[in-house]
C-alpha positions in Angstrom: 0.0 0.0 0.0 1.1 3.6 -0.5 2.5 5.2 2.6 5.5 7.1 3.9 8.4 4.9 4.8 10.8 6.0 7.5 13.5 7.4 5.2 11.0 9.4 3.1 9.3 10.7 6.2 12.6 11.8 7.7 13.6 13.6 4.5 10.2 15.5 4.6 10.9 16.6 8.1 14.6 17.4 7.6 15.8 14.9 10.3 17.5 11.6 10.3 15.6 8.3 10.4 17.0 7.6 13.9 15.7 11.0 15.1 12.2 10.2 13.8 12.3 6.8 15.5 13.4 8.5 18.8 10.4 10.8 18.6 8.1 7.8 18.2 9.6 6.2 21.4 9.7 9.4 23.4 6.4 11.1 22.4 4.4 8.3 20.7 4.1 10.5 17.6 4.1 10.2 14.7 2.8 6.6 15.2 3.5 4.5 12.2 1.7 1.4 11.0 3.5 -1.7 9.8 3.7 -3.3 6.4 3.3 -7.1 6.1 7.1 -7.2 6.1 7.3 -5.3 9.4 8.5 -2.0 8.0 7.3 1.3 9.5 4.8 3.2 7.4 3.7 6.7 8.3 0.5 8.4 7.4 1.2 11.3 5.0 -1.2 13.6 6.9 0.7 13.0 10.2 4.0 13.9 8.6 2.7 17.0 6.8 1.0 18.2 10.0 4.2 17.7 12.0 6.3 19.4 9.3 4.0 22.5 9.3 3.9 22.7 13.1 7.7 22.3 13.4 8.2 25.1 10.9 6.0 27.3 13.1 7.5 26.5 16.4 11.1 25.2 15.8 10.5 23.1 18.9 9.9 19.4 18.7 7.6 18.9 21.8 5.5 21.9 20.9 5.3 20.9 17.2 4.1 17.4 18.2 1.5 18.8 20.6 0.2 21.1 17.9 0.1 18.4 15.2 -1.8 16.1 17.5 -4.4 18.8 18.2 -4.9 19.6 14.5 -5.6 15.9 13.8 -4.8 13.9 10.7 -7.0 15.9 8.3 -9.8 14.7 6.1 -10.2 10.9 5.5 -8.0 9.8 2.6 -7.3 6.5 0.8 -3.9 6.3 2.6 -5.5 6.6 6.1 -8.2 4.1 5.2 -5.5 1.7 3.8 -3.5 1.9 7.0 -6.6 1.1 9.0 -7.4 -1.9 6.8 -3.8 -3.1 6.9 -4.1 -3.1 10.7 -7.5 -5.0 10.5 -9.2 -2.0 12.3 -12.7 -2.5 10.9 -14.4 0.0 13.2 -11.8 2.7 12.3 -12.1 2.0 8.6 -15.9 2.3 8.8 -15.6 5.5 10.8 -13.2 7.0 8.2 -15.7 6.2 5.4 -18.5 7.8 7.4 -16.3 10.9 7.9 -15.6 10.9 4.1 -19.3 10.9 3.4 -19.6 14.1 5.4 -17.4 16.0 2.9 -17.7 13.8 -0.3 -20.6 12.1 -2.2 -21.0 8.3 -2.0 -19.6 8.2 -5.6 -16.5 10.1 -4.8 -15.9 8.3 -1.5 -15.9 5.0 -3.4 -13.7 6.2 -6.2 -11.3 8.4 -4.4 -11.0 6.7 -1.0 -12.3 3.1 -0.9 -11.1 1.7 -4.2 -7.6 3.2 -4.0 -7.1 2.0 -0.5 -7.8 -1.6 -1.4 -5.9 -1.3 -4.7 -2.7 -0.3 -2.8 -3.0 -3.4 -0.6 -3.6 -5.6 -3.7 -0.5 -4.1 -5.4 1.7 -4.6 -2.4 0.8 -8.2 -1.6 -2.2 -9.7 -3.5 -3.6 -12.6 -1.7 -2.3 -11.4 1.7 -4.6 -11.5 4.8 -4.6 -7.7 4.7 -5.8 -7.6 1.1 -8.4 -10.3 1.7 -9.8 -8.4 4.7 -9.8 -5.1 2.8 -11.6 -6.6 -0.2 -14.2 -8.3 1.9 -14.7 -5.1 3.9 -15.2 -3.1 0.7 -17.6 -5.6 -0.8 -19.8 -5.5 2.3 -19.7 -1.7 2.5 -20.8 -1.4 -1.2 -23.4 -4.1 -0.8 -24.9 -2.3 2.2 -25.3 0.9 0.1 -26.8 -1.1 -2.7 -29.4 -2.6 -0.4 -30.6 0.9 0.6 -30.5 2.5 -2.8 -33.8 4.0 -3.9 -36.0 2.2 -6.4 -35.3 2.8 -10.1 -36.8 6.0 -11.5 -35.8 5.5 -15.1 -37.1 3.2 -17.8 -33.7 2.1 -19.1 -32.3 -1.2 -17.9 -28.6 -2.3 -17.8 -27.4 -5.9 -17.7 -23.8 -6.3 -16.3 -21.9 -9.4 -17.1 -19.4 -9.9 -14.2 -16.3 -11.8 -15.3 -14.4 -11.5 -12.1 -13.4 -13.6 -9.1 -13.4 -12.9 -5.4 -10.3 -10.8 -4.5 -10.1 -9.1 -7.9 -9.9 -5.4 -8.0 -12.1 -5.6 -11.1 -14.8 -7.2 -8.9 -14.9 -4.1 -6.7 -15.0 -1.9 -9.8 -18.0 -3.8 -11.2 -19.8 -3.7 -7.8 -19.1 0.1 -7.6 -20.5 0.7 -11.1 -23.6 -1.3 -10.4 -24.2 0.8 -7.3 -23.6 4.1 -9.2 -26.0 3.1 -11.9 -28.7 2.2 -9.4 -28.2 5.6 -7.6 -28.6 7.2 -11.0 -32.1 5.6 -11.2 -31.4 2.9 -13.7 -32.7 -0.7 -13.5 -29.7 -2.9 -13.2 -29.0 -6.6 -13.0 -25.6 -8.2 -12.5 -25.0 -11.8 -13.6 -21.8 -13.8 -13.5 -20.2 -14.3 -16.9 -20.2 -18.0 -16.2 -24.0 -18.1 -16.7 -24.9 -20.2 -19.7 -26.1 -17.9 -22.5 -28.9 -20.3 -23.2 -30.3 -19.8 -19.7 -30.5 -16.0 -19.9 -33.9 -15.8 -21.5 -36.0 -15.3 -18.3 -33.7 -12.7 -16.9 -33.6 -10.8 -20.2 -37.3 -10.8 -20.5 -37.7 -9.5 -17.0 -35.1 -6.8 -17.3 -35.5 -5.8 -20.9 -32.1 -4.2 -20.9 -31.1 -1.4 -23.2 -27.4 -2.0 -22.6 -25.0 -4.9 -21.9 -21.9 -3.9 -19.9 -19.0 -6.4 -20.0 -17.1 -6.2 -16.7 -13.9 -8.0 -15.6 -11.2 -9.7 -17.6 -11.8 -13.4 -17.0 -14.2 -14.2 -19.9 -12.7 -15.5 -23.1 -13.5 -13.8 -26.4 -15.5 -16.8 -27.5 -17.6 -16.7 -24.3 -18.2 -13.0 -24.8 -19.3 -13.6 -28.4 -21.8 -16.3 -27.3 -23.1 -14.0 -24.6 -23.6 -11.1 -27.0 -25.4 -13.3 -29.5 -27.7 -14.7 -26.8 -28.6 -11.3 -25.5 -29.2 -9.9 -29.0 -31.4 -12.9 -29.8 -33.8 -11.6 -27.2 -33.0 -7.8 -27.3 -32.2 -7.0 -30.9 -29.8 -4.1 -31.3 -28.9 -3.9 -27.6 -25.8 -1.7 -27.1 -22.7 -3.5 -25.8 -20.1 -1.6 -23.7 -16.9 -2.7 -22.0 -15.8 -1.6 -18.5 -12.5 -2.1 -16.8 -10.5 -3.7 -19.7 -13.1 -6.4 -20.4 -12.1 -6.4 -24.0 -8.6 -6.0 -25.5 -8.2 -2.9 -27.5 -7.5 -4.3 -31.0 -8.8 -1.3 -32.8 -11.3 -3.4 -34.7 -14.2 -3.6 -32.3 -17.1 -1.1 -32.3 -17.7 -1.6 -28.6 -17.5 1.6 -26.5 -15.0 1.4 -23.7 -16.1 2.9 -20.5 -12.7 3.1 -18.9 -11.9 1.9 -15.4 -13.3 4.7 -13.2 -16.9 4.1 -12.0 -18.0 7.7 -12.1 -16.7 8.3 -15.7 -18.2 5.0 -16.8 -21.6 5.9 -15.4 -21.5 9.2 -17.1 -20.6 7.7 -20.5 -23.2 5.1 -20.2 -25.9 7.6 -19.3 -24.8 9.7 -22.3 -25.0 6.6 -24.5 -28.5 5.8 -23.3 -29.6 9.3 -24.0 -28.3 9.1 -27.6 -28.5 5.4 -28.6 -26.4 4.2 -31.4 -27.6 1.4 -33.7 -25.5 -1.7 -33.0 -24.7 -4.0 -35.9 -25.7 -7.6 -35.4 -23.0 -10.2 -34.9 -22.5 -12.7 -37.6 -23.6 -16.2 -36.5 -23.2 -19.7 -37.9 -24.3 -23.1 -36.7 -21.5 -25.1 -35.2 -20.9 -28.8 -35.8 -23.2 -29.9 -33.0 -26.0 -27.6 -34.1 -25.4 -24.9 -31.5 -25.6 -21.3 -32.8 -22.4 -19.5 -32.0 -20.7 -16.3 -33.1 -18.6 -17.1 -36.1 -15.0 -17.8 -35.1 -13.6 -15.8 -38.0 -15.1 -12.7 -36.4 -14.4 -13.5 -32.8 -11.0 -11.8 -32.6 -12.3 -8.6 -34.0 -15.6 -8.8 -32.1 -17.7 -6.9 -34.7 -20.6 -5.8 -32.4 
């Protein structure tokens, strides 16, 4: 996770690493967290507050007293990441509640929650810290989804989730679904492992206007079969890719929504407001009689 290591924090304060560690022992401030490897990691807000106070007072004990009184500043992804790395669930929840006092739900997710978990994933994917953070984020987003207001718009969006537990892409897909619901859209998320032939009832119930491909764990053949199955029920449905769901070959007509949930939501709403006619995928019967997207088109994905 991103944080300030001892050497970097000492440089910011203009002291030696030994001096910084002596302040920790003597005053208990700044109080670092620990990485999975046991290295000290300071909150940037603590170091910046101490630096400013030290410049004002030129006295260590006075500066530390002032920095403590001023607090660590507004909740940030770094502060949340440190709480999650320490398995401090109550503190993490409190930081998100504090963020909601100064940010919208959408910005809190995109600017605080997702980066905090992403940093832990980058540092040590599969670690207990990352697993805890991912589950915490999933539960927090799920709680918000449960209390989201009913849909106020006629448009429906089907999201195909090609992710696995622990994937950052999974959190991005969850976040996008929440943001679409909060925008008033009817949404339904189904795993990409769902057999296309069994989608009929869900498609008839939702009557989606757009299919969003999320995650990177679906093969191009599987995506092609899914698009064909959806368009067999909803002719001309728009297909969009979120979070790198499709490789950028330059041949596909699929609109890419990027990887940030807010921007993806805005692009999707714009697309729904000005629908673009989507060409039908070429289909041929396979050897066993099953209708599939023609393999000669699969690599280019002409839909």
